[in-house]
N, C-alpha and C positions, 0 to 999 in steps of 0.2 A: 554093204548097213551098216558093217561096225565101223569102219573106216567112215562114211557120213556121217556118224553122231559123233563122233572124234573132230572133224573138220567143223560142226557145231559149235560144239565144246571150243576148240581155239577162238571162231569167229566172236563167241559173247566173251570171253576172255579181253580179248584187244576193244571192243565197243566199250571196255568198264575199265580198263588202264586209259582211253582215252577222255572221257566224262571229267573223271579223275583231276585228271590235271589239266582240265581246261576252266576245271571253277577255281582255282590259285590265280589270281591277279599280283602281279606284283610291284612290291609298295616303291613309292618316289624314295630315293632314297637322298639325303641330307650332307653325306658324307663325301668328300674329297676324294682322290687321290689316294690309295693310302689308309682310305678307312676315317680319316679324321673329317671332324666337321668342318665346312666352308666358312671363312673368318665373316663375323658378324650374322651367319645362318644360327635359326633355330627352330630346331621341330616342332611345328603347328603354330609358330606367334611369323606372322608378318614383318617388315619393315616400316617404320614410318613411315609416313606418306610428307614427299618433298612437299617445302608451301610453295603456292603457284603463283607468278607474278614475277614480276622481273626483281634480280636484288639492287639494296640499294649499295653504291659505292660509300667505303669506306665505315662498312658498319651500317647498325642501327639508328635510326636520326636520333637527334636530340632537342628538347623542349628550348629555346634563347629565352631565357626569362630577362625580362626588362629590366636596364640596369639603374639603379636606386638613385637619384639626383639629390646632394646631401644637400642639407636643411641650411638653409640663411642663418647664418649669426643671429643671436639675440641684439636689439638695438642699446647702444652703451647709455647706463644711467648714471645719473648723480652719486659718484661713494657719499657713502654711509660714513658720518662720523664717528668716528671711535674712541673713546675721550675718556680717560679718569676723572673722579668729583672732585677732586680739587683745582684743574685746570680747566672743570666746564663752569667749576663757581665765578672765574674772574671776567668771564663773559656776561655782560648787562646782553646784549644782542644777539639773539641763537639763531637757527637755522630758521627762515619762515618768516622771520624779523623783516621788517624797515630798515635800514641804516638810515639814523635821523639826516638831516637836513643840516647844514651849519657851513657858516664863511669862515674862511682859515686862507691865511696869505701866500701868493708864488713868491718866485727869487727875487722878486723885485717889490715884493712886500705890497702889491695889490691882493686887497680883497677879491676872491674867489669863490663862487658856492661852489660845494664839492660834486652834489646830483648836477651841477653842469656840464660836468667833464662824464658823467656816461658816456659807455661806447652802445654806438647801435644794436646788440647783442648782448652781451655783457663787459664787465668790468672790475677788473682785479686789484682791490683796493690794498694795498701793505700800508702796513702802521709799522714805522723803525726809526733808530735816531743810532746817533754816529757810534755809540757805544757799543754797539751790536754789530760785530763780524758777520753771525750768520746772513742778517739784514742786510749788509752791503752784499753779499753772498748772494741773497736770493732778488734783488734789484737787478744786477746783471747778468746771470742765470735768466729774467725774465726777458729783458731784452736781446738778449744774442740768441739765445735757443728754441724760447718760445713765440711770442710778440712776432716775429717773421713770417712766420706758418699763419696765425688767425688774425694779425692783424687789419688784411683786408678786407676782412669775413664779417666786421663789427664789433672786434674782439682790443678794448683800451687795457691801460694799466695805470694806475694813480699809485706816486708814492706820498703820503704823508709821513714828514719826519715829526715825531714827537717832541718837542720843547727844543732852545735854544733859538738863534736867530738866523737869519735867512742866509748871512754872511756863511757863519758858520758849518750851512749847510754845502753849499758852494764847493766848500775846501774838502768833504768827503765824499763827494758824490762820486760811483764810480763813470770815469769815463764812458763805458758801455753804454751807461745810464742814463745818458746827459740828456735823451731823447726824450724823455719819459715827462711827462708832465707832474713837477714836486710841488708839493704845497708844504706847507709849516707851520706848525700850531703850539707857537709859542710857551703856551702857559699850560700844555695840556687841555685845555677847557675843554675840547670838542674831546678827545681821547676819556677822558672820567665817564664821556655819558655812553661807550660802548662798551670800558673795559672798568675793572676793580681790582684791585692785589688779594690775591687767596687769605685765608683766616691768618695763617702762620707768615705769610707775605713769602713763601719759600718757592714760587715760580714765578720765573722771569715771565715778563708782560710782553716785550714785544722777542721779535719781529711777532707782527700776527695779521693771519691774511685773512681776507674776505672776498667770494667771489658773489656779483650781484649781477642782477639779470638788465633789461635796460629801464626798469621803475627804481631800480636801488633796492629791490629785496633779494635776501640770503640767501645764496643756494648752497651754498658750502663755507667752513670756514677751516681755520688750524692757527693753531700759536704756536711758535717755534719755528726753525724748517732746518728741515732735510730734503735729502731724495724724494723721501714718499709725498710732502706736501709739494712740491712740482708735478709729479705724476697724478696728485689727486684737483690739482687746477685743471692739469691738460684733460684729464678725464670729466671734470663736469662741462670745461669747453665742448668736447665730443658731442656730450648730451645732450646738451645745449643747440648745437650747428648740425648733428647728424654724421654720418662718417663722410655720405658725398660729397656735403659741403666742404668737409676739411680738404681733400682734395689727396688727402692719404691713405 
């Protein structure tokens, strides 16, 4: 009877120990060998999901913006005349005025109406005399550098010698300008209709340049002759003919 009671005690103790051991569950380990955490693993945190779909070669796609077309250059315009008041006072005919009609002499002594020589689009009228070296240079530059580019497009040039006789003009006319229409104003009668001396007479009146349209209206003018004069004449031509018609 005593041995039976001892066996029942041992059996109860075994059942207790088995039940205690089965109640404990092994927790998953986030450590690798040696107890160190595995690379990129964090306890209680999931790895970010990998995006689905095929990977684009060359990295993420870029937005291609349309190429901005350059703006066309503004159309050429007739330059504004910049002149001090003293020189301005010598002009009786200004921009926007009509160059007056008049009878002048050609180199053969025949009378010619100035307005009969207007070009189809423009005319460059240069008043000069043999005493003005810059006037001689201007006629040469017009004949050599400017007119060959534009004379077939309706542009002409007329040289008016102020004072003197036709025989004198022929002696001083530059060879390069021999093809220009040349007129003579023997007594300066025509010239005094468009110009006058300054109050103190300190301004040289010649050479003097007018750019006129097909009707003789003054579009641009200058007094004296420099590179800016030639540039102003050409800019006026371009403004009237347009950049496409100049062929440049």
